[in-house]
N, C-alpha and C positions, 0 to 999 in steps of 0.2 A: 504494500500500500504506500503510495507516494504522499506521505503526510509529514515529511520532515524537511527542514530548511537549514541551510548553512549560511552563516554570516561571518565575514572576516574583515577586520580593520587593521590597516597598517598605520600606526601612530608614530609620533616623534620619538618616543622612548621605548615603545614595544609594539609587537604585533599580537593581536588577540583574535580568537575565533570561537564560535559557539555552534553547536548543532542542537536545534530545538525540535520538540514535538509540537506540531502546529496548533492543535486544538486548544491546549491549555497554556502554551507558551513555555513549557517547562524545559530547562536545559538538561540535555542528556549527556553532553560532553563539552568540554571547553579546553582551550590551550592558550598559553601565553609564552611569548619569546621576547625577552628584553634585548634592546639594542641601543646604540647611540647615534650620534651625528658626527660628521667630519667638519672641522673648522680650519680649512687650509690657509685662509688669509683672514685678516680682520674684516668683519662684515659678511663673510661668506659662510653659508651653512649648507652642507650637502649630505646626501646618502647614496650608497651604492644600490641601484635599483635591482640589479641581477642577484646580488647576494642577499640583501635585506628584504626588498619588496617581494620578489618572485620566490627566492629561496625559502623565506619564512612562510609564505603562503602555502607552498608545497608541503612543508613540514607540518603546518597547522592542520591542513586537510587530512593528511595521513593520520595525525593524532586523533582528530575527531572521529574518523571512520573506525579506527582501531578501538578507541575507548568506548564508543557507543555500541559497536557491533551491528550498526545499521548497514544494510546493503546499499551500495552506491545507487542502484537502480530505484531505490525508494526515496531518494532526495528529490523533492519537487522543484527546488530552485536555489540559486546561489546569488547572494548579494555581497558586494565589496565596497568598502569605503577606505579613504586614505587621507593622510595629511595633505593640506592643500590651501591654495593652489600652488603646485610645483611646476617646474619646467624640466621635462626629460626628452631630449632629442633621441629618436630611434630611427633605424633604417627600415626598409620595406618588410623585413622579417621580424620587426619589433625587437631588435637587438639594441641595447643602449649604446650610444656613442660617447658618453661621458657620464660622470656621476650626476644625479638629479640635483637641480638647484631648488632649494626648499622655499617655503611660503614667505610671509612677511618678515620673519626673523632674519632672512637673508637680505642684506641692504646694499648689495653691490651695484645696483642699477640706478643710482641717483643721477648720474650724468645722462643716462638714457631717458629718465623722466623729464629732465630739462630739455632734451632733444625733441621729444614729442610735443612738449608745451610750446617750444619755439616754432616747430613745424606747423602745428595746428592752431595754436593759440589756446589760452586757458578756457575761454568761453565755449569753443568747439569741443574741447575735451570734455567739459562738463555736460554739454548737450548730448554727446554720444554715450558717455559713461554714467552720467547721473551722479558722479562723485568726483572728488579730487584724486589725482594720481598719487599713489603711495607705494611703499615697498611691497605691498600685497598684490599689486597689479602684475599680471603675467606678461603682457606685451613688452614692457621695458626690459625684462630679463631675456626675452627672445631677441630683442634688439641688441642687448649686451653681447649675446653670442655672435651676432652678425658683426659687431664692432671689434670684438676681442678674440673670437675663435671662429673666423669665417669658414674654415675648413669643416668644422662641425655643423655650422648653420647650413651650408650648401649640401652636405652629405645627408642631412636629416630628411627622411620621408614624412615623418610626423613629429609634432610637438605634443607630447602627452603629459598628463599629470598622474599622480600615484595610482588611484583606483582604475583609471582608464587603461593604464599599462597592463594591469592584471586582467582586466576584461578583454583586452586585445589578445593577450596570450591565451586566454581560455577559448575565445570565439573566432579568432582570426579577423576581427572587425575593429577598426579604429572608431571610437565613439567618445562622446563627452556629454554629461548631463547639463541641462540649461542653467542650473544653479552654479556649477563650476564655471561654465562658459561665461557667465556674467562677470567674472573676475578678469577677463582678458582685455579690459579697457587699455588703450582707446581703440582697439581694432575690432570692437563689437559694438553695435547699437543695442544696448541692453533692453530697452523697451520693445524694440522690434524683434529681438532675439535673432539678429542677422550679423554675420561676419562683415567687416568693412573691406570690400574687394577692390582696394586701390592702394597705390603707393602712399605710405605715410612714413615720414622720417627716412625716406630713401629705400624702404623695403615693403614688400607685400607678401606676407607669409600665409595668406589665405589657403593656398593649395596644400599647405602642410598642416592644416587644422582639421580635426575630424568632424564627422556629422553629429548634429546635436539631437539629444533624446531627453524626454522626461525621465526622472530618476528611476521610476518603477517600470519603464518600458523594457521589454525583452530585446536585447541587442542581438542575441543569437544563442545557439546551443553549444555545449562543450564539443570541441572538435575531437576527432579520433586521436590526434597527437597529444592534445591536452589531456584527454582521458587516460592515455598511456602513462603520462608522467605524474598526474594528480591522483589517479585512482577513482575519479568521478566517472559517472556513466556517460557515454557519448550522447549528445543531444540534450542533456540537462539544461534547462533555461537559465540564462545569466542576464540579470538586469543591468542597466547602465551604471547604477550606484551613484555615490556622491562623496562630498567631503566629510571627514569624520565628525565634525561638530554638528552637522545637519543630521547625520545618522544617529548621533547621541540624542539629539532633540526628539527624534521619532521614538527612541527607545523608552522614553518616559511619558509619551503621549502629548508632547509639546507640538501640536500640529494645527491647532485652530487659530483663526485670526484673533489677535489680542493676547496670545500666549507669548511669553518671553522666557528664554533659557539663557543661563550663564554656565559655561563649561569651564571647570577649573582643572586643567591638565597642565602640561609644561607651559603652555600659554593659555590665554583666556579668549573665549568667543562669546559674544552676546548676540542673540538672535531674537528679534522682535518680529512677529508675523503680522502682516497688514493685508488689507483688501485692495490696496491701490499701490501703484509704483511710486516710490519716494525718491526724489532727487535731493542729495545732501552733499554739502562741501566738507562735512565731518565724517559721515559714515558711508557705507556702501549700500545703495539700493539695488537689490538683486531680484531676479526671478527665483521663486521658491521651488520646491521639489515637484509640485503638482500644478496643473493649470489653474489660473484665476487666483493664485496666492502669490504674495510677494514677501520679501524679507528686508528688514533694515538691520545691517550687521556691523558690529564693531568688535573691539576686543583689545586686550593688553598683550604685549609681546612676551613678558616674562611673569609667570605666576608660580606654578609648581616648580619651575626651574630655579626660582629664588630659594625655595626650601632645600632643593638639592645642592645649590651652591653653598648654602649655610652649613649643611651636613658635611660636605666634603672639605670645606675650608675654614670653618669657624668652630663648629660644635665640638665640645669636649664632654663626653658622657661622664656621669659620676663614677667614682671608683667601684661603687657597689652596683653598677648598672646591671639590670637583669638581661636575659636573653631576648627581651622584647624587640620587635621591629624598631630600627633606629628612628624612623619617623614617629613612631608611637612614643619613644623616649623623649624626643624633642618636644612633643606636645605638652609634656609635663612642665616645660619651661614657662608656659603661659601662666601657671599658678605662682611663678616666682617674679613676675613683673606686673604691676598694676596697669589698668587701661590708660593709654597715652604713653606707655613705655617710658615713664619717668621723663616726660617732655622730650622724647627723642622722635624725630620724624624722618622717615626714609622716602626717597624717590625710587620707585621700582623699575626704572628704565634701564635695566642692565644690558639690554641688546636693542637700544632704541625703543621707540614706542609707536604703537598704532593709534587707535582712537583714544581720546578725541584730539590729541595734539599732532598726530601723524608726522613724527619727526624721527627719522632713522638715526640721527646724530645724537639724540637725547641719551643721557647717561644717568646711572644710579648715583645715589648719595645718601649719607647719613648726616643729618643736621641736628646740632645741639649736643654732640658728644661731650661727656665729661669723664673724669677719672672714676666717677661713681657708677657709671653704667656697666652693666654686666652682659654676658652672652644672652641671658634671658630677655633683657631689654632689646638687644639687637634683633632677636628672633621675633618678639612681639611687634617691633617696629616694622619689620618686613611684612608680617601678616596684616597689620593695620594699613600699610601702604597700599596693599591690594584693595582693602576696603575703601580707601580714599579714591583709588583709581576707578573702582566700580561706581562710586557715587558720582564722580566727575562724568563718567559715561552716561549714567542715567539722567543727570541734570541736562546734559547735552541732548539726549533723546527727547526729553520733555520740551526743550526749545524747538525741536522739529515737529512738535505736535503729537508726540508719541509718549504719553505719560506711562510710567511703569511703577506699580506699587507692589508687584508680586513677581518673583523670579523662581524658576525651576533650576535648582543647582545640581549639577552632575559633574562627573569626573573624579579623579583621585582625591583632589583637594576637598571635595564635598564630604568626604568621610571624616574629616577633622571638624567635629561639631563645634569646638571652641572657635575655630576660624570662621565658620559659617555664622556663628552668633555675632562675632566681631563685625562681619560684613552687614548683617541685618541692622546692627546698632549704628554703624557709621553711615550706611546708605539709606537708612530709614525705610526699609522695605521688608515685607514678609519674604522669607526664604523657605521654599518647599524642597525637602530632601526626600527623594523617592526611597522607599524601603524595599521595593520589589527588585526584580532583575532589571538592570539597565546597562548602558554602555553602547559604544558605537557598533560593535559587532552584533549585539542583540538587535539594535535598530536595523542593521543590514538584513538580518534574517526576516524581520517584520516587513521591510520594504520588498524583499524577494517574495514574501507571501502575498503582498498586495499585487505584485507584478504577475503572479501566476493565478490570481483570482481566489486565493484562500481567504484573504481579509478584504473588507470593503475599504477601510482606511486605517490610519494610525491610532484611532481611538482605542483599539484593542489593548494597547500597552497600558493605558490609564485604567481600563476596566480591571486588568490583572493586578494593579497596585492599589490596594485598598488601605494600606497602612502608612502612607506618606507622612513624614514628620513636618510640621510647620513651626519655624522659628520666627517669633515676632520681635520687633525692635524693643530693647530694654532701655528706657529713658534715663536710667541711673547715671550713666556716664556721658549723657548727651552734651553737657556743657564742655567737658574736656575734649570730646571729639569735634565739637563745633569749632572750638578755638584752634585746635591743631590742624583741622581741615583747611582753615584759612592760611595757616603756615604752609601746608602742603601745596596749595594752589599758588601762593606767592613765591615759593621757593624756585619752581621751574622758571617762572617769569623773570625772576631776578638774576638767574644764572644762565639762561639760554644763550645770551650773547657771548658767553665765555666758551661755549662748547667747541667752536671751530679752533680755538687756541689749543685745545687738548690734542688735536691731531688724531690720527688713526690709532686704534688699539682698544 
């Protein structure tokens, strides 16, 4: 009986997969493989698509089939999501020509952004893209290849992103979902969902861009060759898939107009669903996963990666530390520093920042350090900095006419309840933490189920999660956070003109 679904997500720090039973959404098998990124130059962030993306997909599918004991012929559909948007040039056989250039945390294409603005003009870019160009835009990174690695640019048959690379390997078809395609500004008219087939900034890569699909559309079936190497059954339907943050939103039932999700992974994504296309000079107005729905998307460049940095470079566990997970040990530091981190304010811009300041040159800082501050204060200040950043984003969304009083929190950071309460207190919003199964790979499986007709829509995920926890703002420390938020907002404004003097690094 073909009543099982597979979802696989290729994330920044790990690849994850689940095999679920479709009727109740129960997970029968799951697999996780940790990995890292490559930082070959300041501002560059890359991954090896062959080893990490495809190699780990193969291992995860093998693990899922072996652990579950489900026959491959009984898998009804496959969904894939990935970090994005990325740029991966491949040849006609979908062989990578270089490591993949990652999403907004890779800031190499600042000169190319200026090149597009000079060629088109700011107003025309805004008309086409509906947003300002930033390090998250794909086209400037393609232009960077043209300017800096012309042999790669000309050898490329396709420019793919993470999930589309996997789908191409599985089906033999180059595809891209409309949500991901919306990030290819300024070589796409987002509102019309059409590639711009003309020379812009000296190049026209349209012939190297894949056909567009809605996320749950079936691109094709598993090819005989893909079946041989994956263990999946030939002909098994594969949907177009999407970016990981969007799949994660689906996994918790964040699917209806008015819903807002905030994903706390290595980076942060904020997705607010709307009924009309939104043009914004701060955020990205995008097509959503399904027809007649749109998204306004923002996010912070470094969130969970801040806690990893702290763990690897600052944290010293107590001599009597238990065998607990080191992140769980660090959480105990919150009890050793009072709200406001003893008047210490951090800027979380360790790898530049996306919304709402959209500055790849932004850098992190600790402000107010004294000899009295401890590692507990530094840790709390980083967590609070994320709260300030979320509040800054939500206030900016409200200025766009999109008020947010309630967010669905997902991702690894959402498991730190103390952190989520800090965010609720600082941002003055209710924070819903799903207690059921969630995650991008789970969302991929649900999306595959929609694609093959098992589910009507993503509301199924919310039906399955009846015990979601709601954290409400605690006004106890509102005065402290109000005062320090003003310091946070002023700190970047007072120091931004000094950033160019720092140079690369």
